[in-house]
N, C-alpha and C positions, 0 to 999 in steps of 0.2 A: 502493499499499500503505498504512495508516496506520500511525502509532508503533506500536501495538499490536502487529500482525502483526514490523514488524520487530524490537519484544524479544524477540518469543517466536521468531524465526529465529535469534537469534542467542544467544538462551540454551541452544533445544538445540544450539547449537554449539558451547556449550562457555564462552562469555566472560560476560565481568561486568559489572557494573552502574560504571559513572565514581565513584557514592558507596561501594561499598565497596573497591574494588580498589585495591592497593597501589601507592604513587610511580609506581615501574615499571612495573609492567601501565597505567597512568593513561594518559600519552603514549601507547604501546601500541595503548590499547582507542581513543583519539581521537581518532587520523589512521588509521584505517581506513575511518573516515566518516560519512555521519549519523547520529546517536544519537539516545536520545527528546530530549526536552524538558527531561525534566531534570535529564539526564545532563549536555548541554549548557552547562544554565547550572548546575551545579555548576562546568565548565568555568572559566566566568566567572569566579566568587568565586574560584578555585585562580589565574586568571591579575591580578583584583583584587589581593589575598594579596602578592602578588611584588611591585606594583609600589607598592603600600603598602607594605612592606617596604622595598622601596629609597628610594624615595622620604623614610624617615625620619632615613635612615642616611647619605644622601649629599644631602642641600639645602641644608647645612653647611658641605660639607667644603673649598669655594671652590671657582675655576675651572681644573683639569686637564688635562693632556693624557694620555693613556691610552698605555699600552705595551704593544703585541701581541706574541704569540714563544709559540712551540712549551715546552708544558709538560715536555719530555721532555730536552731541554737541561743538561746535569750543571755541575756547578761547576768542571770545570777546563776547559771546552771558551773557548777564544776568543769565542763568540757571548755565555755568561753573562757573561764580562766588558766585554766591551761596550755589555751590559745593563745594568749596572750601576752605569759609567762615564757613560752616557747618561740614567739614574735621575736621579744626582747633579746632573749640569747643569741637567733640568729645575727638582727643587728649587730647584737655586739663583738661576733666574731668576723663583722665588717664585712657581711653578707647585705643587701637589700631585699626586705621582705614581698615574695612575692605575692599576690593571691587572686581569685576570682573575682577581689575590687566588689562585695557585696557585703550583707550584712552576716550577723553568724561568726560563726569561728575564721570567717574571714576578717570581718573587723576586726576580731579580736585580735589574731593576726599581725592585721598594722597596725594597731595603735597600741600592743606591745613595739613595736618597731618604733614607734614617734613616741612612747615612753623613755626611752633611751636615749632618743637624738639620734635617731638610723630614721635609712630610705625608706618607704613604703611605697609600691605603686600596685595598681590593679588590673586588672584582664575582664571586664565586664559584658555580660551580655545581655540584652535586647531579649525580655519578656515582659509583662503585662505583671509577672506576680512575685514579688521574694526578691528583686534583684534590681536594687536601687544602690547606686555607689555609696560606699561611707566613708566618715568625716575623716579618715585618717588618712589619705592618700595624697603624695606627692604630686604625682603621675595616676592619672585612670586615659585606657583608651576604651571604647565601647562597640561592642565588636558585633557582627550577622548571625555569625557564622557559629556554631558550635566545635566546628573541626579546624578552624583558621582558629579557634580561642585557645582549645587543648593545645595545638601545635604550638602557640604562642607563648605558655604557660612552662612547657617545657623547653624550649629554644634557650631561653635565657638562663637556666639553671642547673645549678651542682648538684640537688640535691630536694627531695620532695617528700615533703612531709605531710602524712594520712592522719586527720581526727577523722572522729565518728559524721559521718554521713550516712547522703540516703544512694539511688541509684545514681547519680549524676558523679559523687565522689566515687565509686567504685567504678565506673567508666573509665575514672581519671587514673584511677590503682593498677589497675589493667593494663591500659594505654599503655604509662609510665611501665610496670613490669617487662610486658612483651616490647618496648622497645628496649629497653637494658637488656634482655632474654635474647633478643635475634641481632644485637653489635648494629642496632641502627643510631645508640646515643654510646655513651661512655659508661665504665658503670658505676655508675650517680646514683649512693647512698637512699633510699628508701628506707624510711622511717617511719611507723606505724602509733601513733599513740592513743591512749584512752583502750589500755587490755582489755576492760568486761567486753567493751562492746564489738570489740573486734571477734573475741578467743572460738566463734563460731567460725570464721570466714578463715583464719589461722588454721582451726582443725582439718578444713577443708582443703587446703590449700595444704597441709599436711598428708594428706589423702590421696591430692593427687600426684606427691610426689609417691608415695605407698605403691598406686598403682599403672605406674612408667610413661602417666600425662607429660607431668615435667622431668626435670633431671636432679637430681639429690642437690647438684651445685646450685640449683634456682635458689633452693629455701636460704641461702649468704645474699640475695639480695635484698630480702626481708629483715630490718631489724626492729623490733618490736621494745617497746617500754614505756611507764609512764614518768620517769623520769629526764628529766631536764638536763639533769649534768653529763648523762649517761648520752643521750638522743646529743647534744653538744658534742661530747667529746668523739661521737660514730665517725659525727658529721668533718669534724678536723681530721678524723686520720682517715677517712674515705676518700674525700672534697674537695682537702686543702693542702696534705702534705702530698697525694700522690699527682698534685696537677702544677707545685712547685706554685700556687697562687700568695703574694702577700698585698698588704696594703702601702695603696699607693695613694697622693693628696693628689693631683692633678683628675682632671675632669676631660674625659672627651673632647676632642669639639666637636659641636654641632653647629648645624647649619637653618638658622631660622629661615632665610628665604625661601629653602626648603620644604620648609614647614614643618620642623626639624625638632625636637623640644629636650633637654637636657632635665640636667636638676641640680640646685645649685651647689657649687664648690665647699663649702664648709662643712661636709660632713664629721663631725667629731663624735662615735659614739663612748657612752658615758660610761665608760669599759675602759682598763686595761691590759684584755683579755689579747688573743691574737685573733689576725684579720685578714681575710682577704682581699682580693683587690673590691675595691669598691664602685 
């Protein structure tokens, strides 16, 4: 069937063109299946725009550690406090704290970074609910496509910290694990915190190894702890020392005329700990 005929059938069925649909409808239309060549090209331009927006904002923020977790965690939750302390500890190592930019665990980690004078950035996502940028971000980029957002959350990070979350957090956890397992990215550490919450999942990962679905060495990719000190020590040994990262005071120059955005150069974490490139 030709593209013309496909378009005619879909138009009679009440669907819209990607070029005229609202952003909310565009994803639904795109994921239905093949569209006209023109509509597929429009999607490519939108994806490119998302990536370009992210590159311009995040290229100059320095090496990051990304913290993942639920947007639904409240301020009075022990998990919020754990994420806040961990965000501060990551910043004191010299890393920029990166999150999905929203409330809950993400807000807590970004807030912890700002508590100690560290750097805090977010990759927000366009959603009707739960995903307004939090107030503790030095820089934030809002993206339309989930897969672009996940790529950027991984691209700029040397370690990944996972606190309690839902389907999105699980998706991000196994995305990072798969990329490391298959060698697409370096052997960066994955730290899982909130041990009680994750215990069934950790047991299932053990089951995967016992049944031969993953290698025994893959179990070493995940480090589970509720101790801030142990988590920091693990990140230092796996993400700082192997890559020879060191503290520097200069900030890579950005070009505002290209729409690029840097961070202020006066990064001075309130700690005497060792550090990575800011």
